[in-house]
DSSP file (Angstrom, degrees, kcal/mol; ACC not computed):
  #  RESIDUE AA STRUCTURE BP1 BP2  ACC     N-H-->O    O-->H-N    N-H-->O    O-->H-N    TCO  KAPPA ALPHA  PHI   PSI    X-CA   Y-CA   Z-CA
    1    1 A M              0   0    0      0, 0.0     2,-0.2     0, 0.0     0, 0.0   0.000 360.0 360.0 360.0 133.8    0.0    0.0    0.0
    2    2 A Q        -     0   0    0      1,-0.1     2,-0.3     0, 0.0     0, 0.0  -0.524 360.0-117.5 -77.8 136.3    1.4    3.4   -1.0
    3    3 A E        -     0   0    0     -2,-0.2     2,-0.1     1,-0.1    -1,-0.1  -0.538  27.8-127.7 -72.7 134.1    2.0    5.9    1.8
    4    4 A R    >   -     0   0    0     -2,-0.3     3,-0.8     1,-0.1     4,-0.4  -0.428  22.5-110.7 -77.9 157.8   -0.1    9.1    1.6
    5    5 A Q  G >  S+     0   0    0      1,-0.2     3,-1.6     2,-0.2     4,-0.3   0.888 116.8  55.1 -57.4 -43.0    1.7   12.5    1.7
    6    6 A Y  G >  S+     0   0    0      1,-0.3     3,-1.4     2,-0.2     6,-0.3   0.801  96.4  66.5 -63.5 -27.9    0.3   13.3    5.1
    7    7 A Q  G <  S+     0   0    0     -3,-0.8    -1,-0.3     1,-0.3    -2,-0.2   0.636  93.3  61.1 -69.4 -12.9    1.7   10.1    6.5
    8    8 A K  G <  S+     0   0    0     -3,-1.6     2,-0.4    -4,-0.4    -1,-0.3   0.613  81.8 101.5 -85.9 -13.9    5.2   11.5    5.9
    9    9 A L    <>  -     0   0    0     -3,-1.4     4,-2.2    -4,-0.3     5,-0.2  -0.570  67.1-147.0 -76.4 128.7    4.6   14.4    8.2
   10   10 A I  H  > S+     0   0    0     -2,-0.4     4,-2.6     1,-0.2     5,-0.2   0.895 100.3  56.1 -59.8 -40.1    6.2   14.0   11.7
   11   11 A V  H  > S+     0   0    0      1,-0.2     4,-2.2     2,-0.2    -1,-0.2   0.886 107.5  48.1 -62.7 -37.7    3.3   16.0   13.2
   12   12 A W  H  > S+     0   0    0     -6,-0.3     4,-2.7     2,-0.2    -1,-0.2   0.929 110.4  51.8 -67.1 -43.4    0.8   13.5   11.7
   13   13 A K  H  X S+     0   0    0     -4,-2.2     4,-1.9     1,-0.2    -2,-0.2   0.913 113.2  44.6 -58.4 -43.9    2.8   10.5   13.0
   14   14 A E  H  X S+     0   0    0     -4,-2.6     4,-2.2     2,-0.2    -1,-0.2   0.887 113.1  50.2 -69.3 -39.0    2.9   12.0   16.5
   15   15 A A  H  X S+     0   0    0     -4,-2.2     4,-2.3    -5,-0.2    -2,-0.2   0.879 108.8  53.2 -65.4 -37.6   -0.8   12.9   16.4
   16   16 A H  H  X S+     0   0    0     -4,-2.7     4,-2.1     2,-0.2    -2,-0.2   0.908 108.5  49.5 -63.7 -42.4   -1.6    9.4   15.3
   17   17 A K  H  X S+     0   0    0     -4,-1.9     4,-2.0     2,-0.2    -2,-0.2   0.909 110.2  51.1 -61.7 -42.2    0.3    8.0   18.2
   18   18 A L  H  X S+     0   0    0     -4,-2.2     4,-2.1     1,-0.2    -2,-0.2   0.902 107.8  53.2 -62.4 -40.9   -1.6   10.3   20.6
   19   19 A C  H  X S+     0   0    0     -4,-2.3     4,-1.8     1,-0.2    -1,-0.2   0.926 108.4  49.2 -59.2 -46.1   -4.9    9.1   19.1
   20   20 A K  H  X S+     0   0    0     -4,-2.1     4,-2.3     1,-0.2    -1,-0.2   0.865 108.4  54.1 -64.4 -35.4   -4.0    5.5   19.7
   21   21 A K  H  X S+     0   0    0     -4,-2.0     4,-2.9     2,-0.2     5,-0.3   0.894 104.6  55.4 -63.5 -38.9   -3.0    6.4   23.3
   22   22 A A  H  X S+     0   0    0     -4,-2.1     4,-2.0     1,-0.2    -2,-0.2   0.919 110.0  45.4 -60.2 -43.6   -6.5    8.0   23.7
   23   23 A Y  H  X S+     0   0    0     -4,-1.8     4,-0.7     2,-0.2    -1,-0.2   0.915 114.2  48.4 -66.2 -42.7   -8.1    4.7   22.7
   24   24 A E  H >< S+     0   0    0     -4,-2.3     3,-0.7     1,-0.2     4,-0.4   0.931 114.0  45.2 -63.7 -46.6   -5.9    2.6   24.9
   25   25 A I  H >< S+     0   0    0     -4,-2.9     3,-0.9     1,-0.2    -1,-0.2   0.878 110.7  52.8 -67.5 -38.8   -6.3    4.8   28.0
   26   26 A T  H >< S+     0   0    0     -4,-2.0     3,-1.6    -5,-0.3    -1,-0.2   0.579  84.8  86.8 -78.5  -7.5  -10.1    5.1   27.7
   27   27 A K  T << S+     0   0    0     -3,-0.7    -1,-0.2    -4,-0.7    -2,-0.1   0.858  93.1  45.1 -55.6 -35.3  -10.6    1.3   27.4
   28   28 A N  T <  S+     0   0    0     -3,-0.9    -1,-0.3    -4,-0.4    -2,-0.1   0.246  83.3 123.5 -99.0  12.6  -10.8    1.1   31.2
   29   29 A F  S <  S-     0   0    0     -3,-1.6     5,-0.0     1,-0.1    -3,-0.0  -0.350  76.3 -84.6 -67.2 155.3  -13.1    4.0   31.8
   30   30 A P    >   -     0   0    0      0, 0.0     3,-2.2     0, 0.0     8,-0.2  -0.248  37.2-114.8 -59.7 149.5  -16.2    3.2   33.8
   31   31 A P  G >  S+     0   0    0      0, 0.0     3,-1.7     0, 0.0     4,-0.2   0.815 114.1  63.8 -56.1 -32.0  -19.2    1.9   31.7
   32   32 A D  G 3  S+     0   0    0      1,-0.3     3,-0.3     2,-0.1    -3,-0.0   0.594  95.4  60.8 -72.4  -6.8  -21.2    5.0   32.5
   33   33 A E  G X >S+     0   0    0     -3,-2.2     5,-1.2     1,-0.2     3,-1.0   0.342  71.0 107.6 -94.9   5.2  -18.7    7.1   30.6
   34   34 A R  T < 5S+     0   0    0     -3,-1.7    -1,-0.2     1,-0.3    -2,-0.1   0.876  94.2  23.8 -50.9 -44.5  -19.3    5.2   27.4
   35   35 A Y  T 3 5S+     0   0    0     -3,-0.3    -1,-0.3    -4,-0.2    -2,-0.1   0.299 127.2  54.0-105.3   7.7  -21.1    8.1   25.8
   36   36 A G  T <>5S-     0   0    0     -3,-1.0     4,-2.5     3,-0.1     5,-0.2   0.423 120.2 -11.5-106.7-117.5  -19.5   10.8   27.9
   37   37 A L  H  >5S+     0   0    0      1,-0.2     4,-2.9     2,-0.2     5,-0.3   0.846 130.5  57.6 -61.6 -37.0  -15.8   11.5   28.5
   38   38 A K  H  ><S+     0   0    0     -5,-1.2     4,-1.8     1,-0.2    -1,-0.2   0.949 111.7  41.7 -57.8 -50.1  -14.7    8.3   26.9
   39   39 A S  H  > S+     0   0    0     -6,-0.8     4,-2.4     1,-0.2    -2,-0.2   0.907 115.0  51.0 -64.4 -43.2  -16.4    9.2   23.6
   40   40 A Q  H  X S+     0   0    0     -4,-2.5     4,-2.7     1,-0.2     5,-0.3   0.906 109.5  49.7 -63.6 -42.9  -15.3   12.8   23.8
   41   41 A M  H  X S+     0   0    0     -4,-2.9     4,-2.1     1,-0.2    -1,-0.2   0.897 112.4  47.9 -64.5 -39.3  -11.6   11.9   24.4
   42   42 A R  H  X S+     0   0    0     -4,-1.8     4,-2.4    -5,-0.3     5,-0.2   0.917 112.6  48.7 -67.3 -41.9  -11.6    9.5   21.5
   43   43 A R  H  X S+     0   0    0     -4,-2.4     4,-1.4     2,-0.2    -2,-0.2   0.924 115.3  42.2 -66.9 -43.8  -13.3   12.0   19.2
   44   44 A S  H  X S+     0   0    0     -4,-2.7     4,-1.0     1,-0.2    -1,-0.2   0.868 113.0  56.7 -69.8 -32.8  -10.9   14.8   20.0
   45   45 A G  H  < S+     0   0    0     -4,-2.1     3,-0.3    -5,-0.3    -2,-0.2   0.904 113.2  37.7 -63.2 -42.7   -8.0   12.4   19.9
   46   46 A Y  H  X S+     0   0    0     -4,-2.4     4,-1.8     1,-0.2    -1,-0.2   0.693 104.7  70.6 -84.5 -16.1   -8.8   11.3   16.3
   47   47 A S  H  X S+     0   0    0     -4,-1.4     4,-2.3    -5,-0.2     5,-0.2   0.844  92.0  60.2 -65.3 -32.6   -9.8   14.7   15.2
   48   48 A V  H  X S+     0   0    0     -4,-1.0     4,-1.8    -3,-0.3     5,-0.2   0.984 111.7  34.0 -63.7 -60.2   -6.2   15.9   15.4
   49   49 A P  H  > S+     0   0    0      0, 0.0     4,-2.4     0, 0.0    -1,-0.2   0.852 117.2  56.8 -65.8 -30.6   -4.6   13.5   12.9
   50   50 A M  H  X S+     0   0    0     -4,-1.8     4,-2.7     1,-0.2    -2,-0.2   0.913 108.9  45.0 -65.4 -41.0   -7.7   13.5   10.7
   51   51 A N  H  X S+     0   0    0     -4,-2.3     4,-2.5     2,-0.2    -1,-0.2   0.830 111.1  53.1 -73.7 -30.7   -7.6   17.3   10.3
   52   52 A I  H  X S+     0   0    0     -4,-1.8     4,-1.9    -5,-0.2    -2,-0.2   0.935 112.4  46.2 -63.7 -45.4   -3.9   17.3    9.6
   53   53 A A  H  X S+     0   0    0     -4,-2.4     4,-0.7     2,-0.2    -2,-0.2   0.935 115.0  45.4 -62.0 -47.9   -4.6   14.7    6.9
   54   54 A E  H >< S+     0   0    0     -4,-2.7     3,-1.0     1,-0.2     4,-0.4   0.915 112.7  50.9 -65.4 -41.9   -7.5   16.6    5.4
   55   55 A G  H >< S+     0   0    0     -4,-2.5     3,-1.3     1,-0.3    -1,-0.2   0.851 101.8  61.9 -63.0 -34.3   -5.7   19.9    5.5
   56   56 A N  H 3< S+     0   0    0     -4,-1.9    -1,-0.3     1,-0.3    -2,-0.2   0.745  98.3  57.9 -65.1 -21.9   -2.7   18.4    3.8
   57   57 A S  T << S+     0   0    0     -3,-1.0    -1,-0.3    -4,-0.7    -2,-0.2   0.620  84.6 102.0 -82.9 -12.5   -4.9   17.7    0.8
   58   58 A K    <   -     0   0    0     -3,-1.3     6,-0.1    -4,-0.4    -3,-0.0  -0.438  65.2-146.0 -75.3 147.2   -5.9   21.3    0.3
   59   59 A R  S    S+     0   0    0     -2,-0.1     2,-0.2     4,-0.0    -1,-0.1   0.765  74.6  62.6 -85.5 -26.7   -4.1   23.3   -2.4
   60   60 A T  S  > S-     0   0    0      1,-0.1     4,-2.4     0, 0.0     5,-0.2  -0.662  79.1-126.2-103.6 157.3   -3.9   26.7   -0.8
   61   61 A K  H  > S+     0   0    0     -2,-0.2     4,-2.9     1,-0.2     5,-0.2   0.884 113.6  54.8 -62.6 -38.5   -2.1   27.8    2.3
   62   62 A K  H  > S+     0   0    0      2,-0.2     4,-2.0     1,-0.2    -1,-0.2   0.917 108.8  47.4 -62.1 -43.8   -5.4   29.2    3.6
   63   63 A G  H  > S+     0   0    0      2,-0.2     4,-1.4     1,-0.2    -2,-0.2   0.917 114.0  46.7 -63.5 -44.6   -7.1   25.9    3.1
   64   64 A K  H  X S+     0   0    0     -4,-2.4     4,-1.9     1,-0.2    -2,-0.2   0.923 111.5  51.9 -62.5 -44.5   -4.3   24.0    4.9
   65   65 A S  H  X S+     0   0    0     -4,-2.9     4,-2.5     1,-0.2    -1,-0.2   0.864 102.8  59.0 -61.8 -38.4   -4.2   26.5    7.7
   66   66 A Q  H  X S+     0   0    0     -4,-2.0     4,-1.5     1,-0.2    -1,-0.2   0.916 109.3  42.9 -59.1 -44.5   -8.0   26.2    8.4
   67   67 A F  H  X S+     0   0    0     -4,-1.4     4,-2.1     2,-0.2    -1,-0.2   0.832 111.3  54.4 -73.8 -31.6   -7.7   22.5    9.0
   68   68 A L  H  X S+     0   0    0     -4,-1.9     4,-2.4     2,-0.2    -1,-0.2   0.876 105.6  54.3 -67.3 -35.5   -4.6   22.9   11.1
   69   69 A D  H  X S+     0   0    0     -4,-2.5     4,-2.2     2,-0.2    -2,-0.2   0.902 108.3  48.9 -61.7 -40.9   -6.5   25.4   13.3
   70   70 A I  H  X S+     0   0    0     -4,-1.5     4,-2.5     2,-0.2    -2,-0.2   0.901 109.3  52.6 -65.1 -40.4   -9.2   22.8   13.8
   71   71 A A  H  X S+     0   0    0     -4,-2.1     4,-2.2     2,-0.2    -2,-0.2   0.911 108.9  49.8 -60.8 -42.5   -6.5   20.3   14.8
   72   72 A V  H  X S+     0   0    0     -4,-2.4     4,-2.2     2,-0.2    -2,-0.2   0.918 110.3  50.5 -62.5 -43.5   -5.1   22.7   17.3
   73   73 A S  H  X S+     0   0    0     -4,-2.2     4,-2.1     1,-0.2    -2,-0.2   0.906 110.6  48.8 -61.6 -42.2   -8.6   23.3   18.8
   74   74 A S  H  X S+     0   0    0     -4,-2.5     4,-2.4     1,-0.2    -1,-0.2   0.874 109.0  53.5 -65.5 -36.9   -9.1   19.5   19.1
   75   75 A L  H  X S+     0   0    0     -4,-2.2     4,-2.2     2,-0.2    -2,-0.2   0.901 108.6  49.3 -64.4 -40.4   -5.7   19.2   20.8
   76   76 A E  H  X S+     0   0    0     -4,-2.2     4,-1.9     2,-0.2    -2,-0.2   0.891 109.8  51.7 -65.1 -39.3   -6.7   21.8   23.3
   77   77 A E  H  X S+     0   0    0     -4,-2.1     4,-2.2     1,-0.2    -2,-0.2   0.928 110.6  48.0 -61.0 -45.2  -10.0   20.0   23.9
   78   78 A F  H  X S+     0   0    0     -4,-2.4     4,-2.3     1,-0.2    -2,-0.2   0.865 105.5  60.0 -63.7 -36.7   -8.1   16.8   24.5
   79   79 A H  H  X S+     0   0    0     -4,-2.2     4,-1.5     1,-0.2    -1,-0.2   0.928 109.2  42.3 -57.2 -47.3   -5.7   18.6   26.8
   80   80 A Y  H  X S+     0   0    0     -4,-1.9     4,-2.5     1,-0.2    -2,-0.2   0.917 111.2  54.9 -67.0 -42.4   -8.6   19.5   29.1
   81   81 A Q  H  X S+     0   0    0     -4,-2.2     4,-2.7     1,-0.2    -1,-0.2   0.863 104.7  55.1 -60.6 -35.6  -10.2   16.1   28.9
   82   82 A R  H  X S+     0   0    0     -4,-2.3     4,-1.9     2,-0.2    -1,-0.2   0.918 108.9  47.7 -61.0 -44.5   -6.9   14.5   30.0
   83   83 A L  H  X S+     0   0    0     -4,-1.5     4,-2.6     2,-0.2    -2,-0.2   0.926 112.8  47.9 -63.3 -45.9   -7.0   16.8   33.1
   84   84 A L  H  X S+     0   0    0     -4,-2.5     4,-2.0     1,-0.2     6,-0.2   0.916 109.8  52.4 -61.9 -44.0  -10.6   15.9   33.9
   85   85 A A  H  <>S+     0   0    0     -4,-2.7     5,-2.7     1,-0.2     6,-0.9   0.884 111.7  47.4 -60.4 -38.7  -10.0   12.2   33.4
   86   86 A F  H ><5S+     0   0    0     -4,-1.9     3,-1.4     4,-0.2    -2,-0.2   0.938 111.5  48.9 -66.9 -47.3   -7.1   12.4   35.9
   87   87 A E  H 3<5S+     0   0    0     -4,-2.6    -2,-0.2     1,-0.3    -1,-0.2   0.775 109.7  52.7 -67.5 -25.5   -9.1   14.4   38.5
   88   88 A L  T 3<5S-     0   0    0     -4,-2.0    -1,-0.3    -5,-0.2    -2,-0.2   0.507 117.9-114.4 -84.2  -4.8  -11.9   11.9   38.2
   89   89 A G  T < 5S+     0   0    0     -3,-1.4    -3,-0.2    -4,-0.3    -2,-0.1   0.667  82.5 121.5  82.7  17.7   -9.5    9.1   38.9
   90   90 A Y  S   <S+     0   0    0     -5,-2.7     2,-0.3    -6,-0.2    -4,-0.2   0.730  73.9  36.0 -84.7 -23.2   -9.8    7.4   35.5
   91   91 A V  S    S-     0   0    0     -6,-0.9    -2,-0.2    -9,-0.1    -1,-0.1  -0.946  84.7-116.7-129.2 151.7   -6.1    7.7   34.6
   92   92 A S     >  -     0   0    0     -2,-0.3     4,-2.6     1,-0.1     5,-0.2  -0.289  31.1-106.4 -78.9 167.8   -3.0    7.5   36.7
   93   93 A K  H  > S+     0   0    0      1,-0.2     4,-2.6     2,-0.2     5,-0.2   0.895 122.5  51.6 -59.8 -41.1   -0.5   10.2   37.3
   94   94 A E  H  > S+     0   0    0      2,-0.2     4,-2.4     1,-0.2    -1,-0.2   0.912 111.0  46.3 -64.9 -43.4    1.9    8.5   35.0
   95   95 A Q  H  > S+     0   0    0      2,-0.2     4,-2.7     1,-0.2    -2,-0.2   0.919 113.0  50.2 -64.0 -43.2   -0.6    8.2   32.2
   96   96 A Q  H  X S+     0   0    0     -4,-2.6     4,-2.4     1,-0.2    -2,-0.2   0.916 112.3  46.7 -61.3 -44.6   -1.7   11.8   32.7
   97   97 A D  H  X S+     0   0    0     -4,-2.6     4,-2.4     2,-0.2    -1,-0.2   0.892 111.8  51.0 -65.7 -40.1    2.0   13.0   32.5
   98   98 A D  H  X S+     0   0    0     -4,-2.4     4,-2.2     2,-0.2    -2,-0.2   0.923 111.6  47.6 -63.1 -44.5    2.7   10.9   29.5
   99   99 A L  H  X S+     0   0    0     -4,-2.7     4,-2.9     2,-0.2     5,-0.2   0.919 110.7  52.1 -61.6 -43.4   -0.4   12.3   27.7
  100  100 A L  H  X S+     0   0    0     -4,-2.4     4,-2.4     1,-0.2    -2,-0.2   0.921 109.5  48.8 -61.0 -44.8    0.6   15.8   28.7
  101  101 A D  H  X S+     0   0    0     -4,-2.4     4,-2.0     1,-0.2    -1,-0.2   0.920 114.0  46.4 -59.2 -43.6    4.1   15.4   27.2
  102  102 A H  H  X S+     0   0    0     -4,-2.2     4,-2.5     2,-0.2    -2,-0.2   0.892 110.6  52.1 -69.4 -38.9    2.7   14.0   24.0
  103  103 A I  H  X S+     0   0    0     -4,-2.9     4,-2.6     1,-0.2    -1,-0.2   0.918 110.1  49.5 -61.0 -43.9    0.1   16.8   23.7
  104  104 A Q  H  X S+     0   0    0     -4,-2.4     4,-2.3    -5,-0.2    -2,-0.2   0.889 110.3  50.8 -63.6 -39.2    2.9   19.4   24.1
  105  105 A R  H  X S+     0   0    0     -4,-2.0     4,-2.2     2,-0.2    -2,-0.2   0.936 112.8  44.8 -63.6 -47.2    5.0   17.6   21.5
  106  106 A V  H  X S+     0   0    0     -4,-2.5     4,-2.6     1,-0.2     5,-0.2   0.898 112.3  53.0 -64.7 -40.4    2.1   17.6   19.0
  107  107 A G  H  X S+     0   0    0     -4,-2.6     4,-2.4    -5,-0.2    -1,-0.2   0.909 109.0  48.9 -61.3 -43.0    1.2   21.2   19.8
  108  108 A F  H  X S+     0   0    0     -4,-2.3     4,-2.3     2,-0.2    -2,-0.2   0.929 112.7  47.5 -62.1 -45.8    4.8   22.3   19.2
  109  109 A L  H  X S+     0   0    0     -4,-2.2     4,-2.3     1,-0.2    -2,-0.2   0.886 111.7  50.2 -65.5 -39.0    4.9   20.5   15.8
  110  110 A L  H  X S+     0   0    0     -4,-2.6     4,-2.7     2,-0.2    -1,-0.2   0.917 109.4  52.1 -63.1 -42.6    1.5   21.9   14.8
  111  111 A H  H  X S+     0   0    0     -4,-2.4     4,-2.3     1,-0.2    -2,-0.2   0.923 110.6  47.7 -59.2 -45.2    2.7   25.4   15.7
  112  112 A K  H  X S+     0   0    0     -4,-2.3     4,-1.7     2,-0.2    -1,-0.2   0.896 112.1  49.2 -64.6 -40.7    5.8   25.0   13.5
  113  113 A L  H  X S+     0   0    0     -4,-2.3     4,-0.7     2,-0.2    -2,-0.2   0.913 110.6  50.4 -66.3 -41.3    3.8   23.6   10.6
  114  114 A R  H >< S+     0   0    0     -4,-2.7     3,-0.9     1,-0.2     4,-0.3   0.902 109.1  51.9 -62.8 -40.4    1.4   26.5   10.9
  115  115 A L  H >< S+     0   0    0     -4,-2.3     3,-1.4     1,-0.2    -1,-0.2   0.862 102.8  59.4 -63.3 -34.6    4.3   29.0   10.9
  116  116 A S  H 3< S+     0   0    0     -4,-1.7    -1,-0.2     1,-0.3    -2,-0.2   0.701  99.9  58.0 -68.5 -17.7    5.7   27.4    7.8
  117  117 A L  T <<        0   0    0     -3,-0.9    -1,-0.3    -4,-0.7    -2,-0.2   0.531 360.0 360.0 -89.3  -6.6    2.4   28.2    5.9
  118  118 A R    <         0   0    0     -3,-1.4    -1,-0.2    -4,-0.3    -2,-0.1   0.466 360.0 360.0 -83.1 360.0    2.7   32.0    6.6
């Protein structure tokens, strides 16, 4: 299978890893969170790499930037959800710290990519 252009981006690779972490961590959330925080964390988690991928297909800088802005917003949403999950006791301190490090890495890479489009 041929690799798509977006799959070559380091920021997409890191966002994809973060998405997979979201799925792994939320597996053990309480059953009553099935349609709540569990679902929200997964959706914001996959929104980041999906919007990077979709933005990469746009021909103009403005089009690309719009989707990167959405990715940044989803990352911020995930950032808060990580904190809430920790404070509710759904994730450990180590998991929370690992997610925070990864969120910061993806945020930095998104920032650099957005700057390159200006």
